[in-house]
C-alpha positions as CSV (number, residue, x, y, z in Angstrom):
1,M,-26.7,8.1,-81.3
2,T,-26.4,9.4,-77.7
3,Q,-23.1,11.3,-77.6
4,E,-23.2,15.0,-78.2
5,T,-21.2,15.2,-81.4
6,L,-21.4,18.7,-82.9
7,H,-20.0,19.8,-86.2
8,R,-18.1,23.1,-86.4
9,D,-19.3,24.0,-89.9
10,A,-23.0,23.7,-89.0
11,L,-25.4,25.7,-86.9
12,Q,-25.3,24.3,-83.4
13,I,-28.8,23.9,-82.1
14,L,-30.0,22.6,-78.7
15,I,-33.6,21.4,-78.7
16,L,-35.3,21.0,-75.4
17,G,-37.7,18.2,-76.2
18,G,-40.5,16.1,-74.7
19,T,-43.1,16.3,-77.4
20,T,-43.8,14.6,-80.7
21,E,-43.2,17.8,-82.5
22,S,-39.8,18.4,-81.0
23,F,-38.7,14.8,-81.9
24,E,-39.8,15.2,-85.5
25,L,-38.1,18.6,-85.7
26,A,-34.9,17.1,-84.4
27,E,-35.0,14.3,-86.8
28,T,-35.7,16.6,-89.8
29,L,-32.9,19.0,-88.9
30,G,-30.5,16.1,-88.4
31,K,-30.8,15.2,-92.0
32,D,-29.7,18.6,-93.2
33,P,-25.9,19.1,-93.1
34,R,-26.3,22.8,-92.4
35,Y,-27.5,22.0,-88.8
36,A,-26.0,20.1,-85.9
37,P,-29.0,19.6,-83.5
38,V,-28.9,17.9,-80.1
39,L,-32.2,16.8,-78.6
40,S,-32.3,17.0,-74.8
41,L,-34.9,15.1,-72.8
42,A,-35.6,15.8,-69.2
43,G,-35.7,12.1,-68.2
44,V,-39.2,12.3,-66.7
45,T,-40.3,9.3,-68.8
46,R,-38.5,6.1,-67.8
47,S,-38.0,4.8,-71.3
48,P,-37.9,7.8,-73.6
49,R,-38.0,7.6,-77.3
50,L,-34.6,8.5,-78.6
51,P,-33.9,10.1,-82.0
52,S,-31.3,9.0,-84.6
53,I,-29.4,12.3,-84.0
54,A,-27.2,13.3,-81.0
55,S,-29.3,13.3,-77.8
56,R,-29.0,13.6,-74.0
57,V,-31.2,12.7,-71.1
58,G,-31.4,14.5,-67.8
59,G,-31.5,18.0,-66.4
60,F,-28.9,20.7,-66.7
61,G,-28.9,21.8,-63.1
62,G,-31.0,24.9,-63.5
63,I,-30.4,28.0,-65.5
64,E,-26.7,28.2,-64.7
65,G,-26.1,24.7,-65.9
66,L,-28.0,25.3,-69.1
67,V,-26.0,28.4,-69.8
68,R,-22.8,26.5,-69.2
69,Y,-23.9,23.8,-71.7
70,V,-24.8,26.5,-74.3
71,E,-21.4,28.1,-73.9
72,Q,-19.4,24.8,-73.8
73,F,-20.9,23.5,-77.1
74,N,-21.2,26.9,-78.8
75,I,-25.0,26.6,-79.2
76,R,-26.2,29.3,-81.6
77,L,-29.9,28.6,-81.4
78,L,-32.0,27.3,-78.5
79,I,-35.3,25.6,-79.3
80,A,-37.8,25.1,-76.5
81,G,-40.0,22.2,-77.7
82,T,-41.0,21.1,-74.3
83,H,-44.5,20.0,-73.2
84,P,-46.8,23.0,-72.8
85,F,-47.1,22.2,-69.1
86,A,-43.3,22.0,-68.5
87,A,-43.4,25.6,-67.3
88,Q,-40.2,25.7,-65.3
89,M,-38.1,24.3,-68.2
90,R,-39.5,26.8,-70.6
91,C,-38.8,29.6,-68.1
92,N,-35.2,28.3,-67.7
93,A,-34.7,28.2,-71.5
94,I,-35.9,31.8,-71.9
95,E,-33.7,33.1,-69.1
96,A,-30.7,31.1,-70.3
97,A,-31.1,32.5,-73.8
98,R,-31.2,36.0,-72.4
99,I,-28.0,35.4,-70.3
100,A,-26.1,33.7,-73.1
101,S,-27.4,36.3,-75.7
102,I,-28.6,33.7,-78.1
103,P,-32.0,33.5,-79.8
104,V,-34.7,31.1,-78.5
105,L,-37.4,29.6,-80.6
106,I,-40.5,28.4,-78.7
107,L,-42.4,25.5,-80.5
108,E,-45.8,25.1,-78.9
109,R,-48.6,23.2,-80.5
110,P,-52.0,24.9,-80.5
111,A,-54.3,24.2,-77.5
112,W,-57.5,22.2,-78.0
113,Q,-60.6,24.2,-78.5
114,A,-64.1,23.1,-77.4
115,T,-66.9,22.8,-80.0
116,T,-70.5,23.6,-79.4
117,R,-71.1,19.9,-78.6
118,D,-68.4,19.7,-75.9
119,V,-69.1,20.2,-72.2
120,W,-65.9,21.5,-70.8
121,A,-65.2,23.1,-67.4
122,H,-61.9,25.0,-67.5
123,V,-59.8,25.1,-64.4
124,A,-56.4,26.6,-63.5
125,D,-54.6,23.6,-62.0
126,M,-54.8,20.0,-60.7
127,S,-56.1,21.0,-57.3
128,S,-58.9,23.0,-58.9
129,A,-59.7,20.0,-61.2
130,A,-60.0,17.7,-58.2
131,T,-62.3,20.1,-56.4
132,A,-64.4,20.5,-59.5
133,L,-65.3,16.8,-59.4
134,G,-67.7,17.7,-56.6
135,I,-68.8,15.8,-53.5
136,S,-70.9,13.1,-55.1
137,P,-69.0,10.0,-56.1
138,R,-68.1,9.9,-59.8
139,R,-66.2,7.5,-62.1
140,V,-63.3,9.6,-63.4
141,L,-60.8,9.1,-66.2
142,L,-57.5,10.8,-65.4
143,T,-55.0,11.1,-68.2
144,M,-51.8,12.8,-66.9
145,G,-48.3,12.2,-65.7
146,R,-47.6,10.1,-62.6
147,K,-46.4,13.2,-60.7
148,E,-49.8,14.9,-60.8
149,L,-52.0,12.5,-58.9
150,A,-51.6,13.9,-55.3
151,A,-54.5,16.4,-55.7
152,F,-56.9,13.5,-56.5
153,A,-55.7,11.3,-53.7
154,A,-57.2,14.0,-51.4
155,H,-60.6,13.2,-52.9
156,P,-60.9,9.4,-52.3
157,H,-64.7,9.2,-52.6
158,H,-64.4,9.0,-56.4
159,H,-63.4,6.0,-58.5
160,Y,-60.4,6.8,-60.7
161,V,-59.2,5.2,-63.9
162,V,-55.7,6.5,-64.2
163,R,-53.8,6.3,-67.5
164,T,-50.1,7.1,-67.5
165,I,-47.0,6.1,-69.5
166,D,-45.1,5.1,-66.4
167,A,-46.5,3.5,-63.2
168,P,-46.5,5.8,-60.2
169,P,-45.7,4.5,-56.7
170,R,-48.8,2.9,-55.4
171,E,-49.0,5.3,-52.5
172,H,-49.4,8.2,-54.9
173,L,-52.5,6.7,-56.4
174,P,-56.0,7.6,-55.1
175,A,-57.4,4.9,-52.8
176,D,-60.0,3.7,-55.3
177,A,-58.0,3.6,-58.6
178,E,-57.4,1.4,-61.6
179,L,-54.1,1.9,-63.3
180,I,-53.7,1.7,-67.1
181,L,-50.2,2.0,-68.6
182,A,-50.3,3.2,-72.2
183,R,-48.6,5.6,-74.6
184,G,-50.5,7.4,-77.4
185,P,-51.5,7.9,-80.0
186,F,-55.0,6.5,-79.3
187,T,-57.9,5.9,-81.6
188,E,-61.4,7.3,-81.2
189,S,-63.0,3.9,-81.2
190,A,-60.6,2.6,-78.5
191,E,-61.2,5.7,-76.4
192,R,-64.9,5.3,-76.7
193,D,-64.7,1.7,-75.7
194,L,-62.7,2.7,-72.7
195,L,-65.2,5.3,-71.6
196,I,-68.1,2.9,-72.0
197,S,-66.5,-0.2,-70.5
198,R,-65.3,1.7,-67.4
199,H,-68.7,3.6,-67.1
200,I,-66.8,6.9,-67.0
201,D,-68.8,9.9,-65.8
202,V,-66.2,12.6,-66.4
203,V,-62.7,13.0,-68.0
204,V,-60.0,15.1,-66.5
205,T,-57.1,16.1,-68.7
206,K,-54.6,18.9,-69.3
207,N,-54.9,21.0,-72.5
208,S,-51.8,19.5,-74.1
209,G,-53.0,20.0,-77.6
210,G,-51.9,17.8,-80.5
211,S,-53.4,14.8,-82.2
212,A,-51.8,11.9,-80.3
213,T,-54.3,12.1,-77.3
214,E,-57.1,14.2,-78.8
215,A,-59.2,11.1,-79.4
216,K,-60.4,11.0,-75.8
217,L,-62.0,14.4,-76.3
218,I,-63.8,13.3,-79.5
219,A,-65.0,10.1,-77.7
220,A,-66.2,12.1,-74.7
221,R,-68.1,14.4,-77.1
222,T,-69.7,11.4,-78.8
223,C,-70.7,9.8,-75.5
224,G,-71.9,13.1,-74.0
225,I,-69.4,12.9,-71.2
226,P,-68.1,16.2,-69.6
227,V,-64.5,17.1,-69.5
228,I,-62.6,19.0,-66.8
229,M,-59.9,20.8,-68.8
230,V,-56.8,22.1,-67.0
231,N,-55.6,25.2,-68.7
232,R,-52.0,25.8,-69.8
233,P,-49.7,27.8,-67.6
234,P,-49.1,31.3,-69.0
235,M,-46.2,32.0,-71.3
236,P,-43.3,33.7,-69.5
237,A,-42.4,37.3,-70.2
238,L,-40.1,37.6,-73.3
239,E,-38.7,41.0,-72.7
240,G,-34.9,41.3,-73.1
241,V,-34.6,38.1,-75.2
242,D,-34.6,37.4,-78.9
243,A,-37.6,35.0,-78.8
244,H,-40.1,33.8,-81.4
245,I,-43.1,31.5,-80.9
246,V,-44.2,29.1,-83.6
247,S,-47.0,26.4,-83.5
248,T,-45.9,24.0,-86.3
249,I,-42.9,22.1,-87.4
250,D,-43.0,23.7,-90.8
251,S,-42.9,27.2,-89.2
252,A,-40.0,26.1,-87.0
253,L,-38.0,24.8,-90.0
254,K,-38.5,28.1,-91.9
255,H,-37.4,30.0,-88.8
256,V,-34.3,27.9,-88.4
257,E,-33.4,28.3,-92.1
258,A,-33.8,32.0,-91.8
259,R,-31.6,32.1,-88.8
260,H,-28.9,30.0,-90.5
261,H,-29.0,32.2,-93.6
262,G,-28.8,35.4,-91.6
263,L,-26.0,34.2,-89.2
264,F,-23.7,32.7,-91.8
265,S,-24.3,35.4,-94.4
266,T,-23.2,37.9,-91.8
267,E,-20.1,35.9,-90.8
268,R,-19.0,35.5,-94.4
269,G,-19.7,39.1,-95.3
270,V,-22.3,38.3,-97.8
């Protein structure tokens, strides 16, 4: 279902998606007649996975466009279920919720945590990750989006195994790079085989969290391979907006139910 068909007698919800959790939340809410959710995808992935509920693909045109959408479709709750590194979209969601005077629920999966057996180097961004590889040639596994490769192209003395969902333009790849197109989830055994067969010296990844791509970290731990971990961008300021942060689908569902009960009880004078 791709058309935004909203029901007047249900809580209108806009979910800004891009993660497995936001997809599952949208599907679950869509089965409950109390809710009329729409899942919005940014369109970064060329062949996105679409839900069975109403959905849309593409940007809104910034904060003003998002506010117009919220007002046009009488959105009563905004859920930011974007990727932890989609910082601009999350900032836009919070600001749009403030302007439109509606609550925003931020669904963000917990970050990965290193164990005593892990060898992680934490860095702030992709440029720092590329620099952290050092001057000696290394065999590097890069697991990230196709738009984040420019920093590594500036360090051509390494050999890169680049794994992305969609193929980047060839000119965006580092000079010495092997491209693997794949979408998670991945198994630990498959990740271990990849590290061993490609003779990987170091893994570079973003701290996305979640289970779909965590296997590479377990495999790196087993193989004694260090990881350069790009930290998440900070959470935007939440002053002046009715915002709540949850880390699980179950917590999100409980919050939505409480919102529905509070809103409709008030409107009906209960």
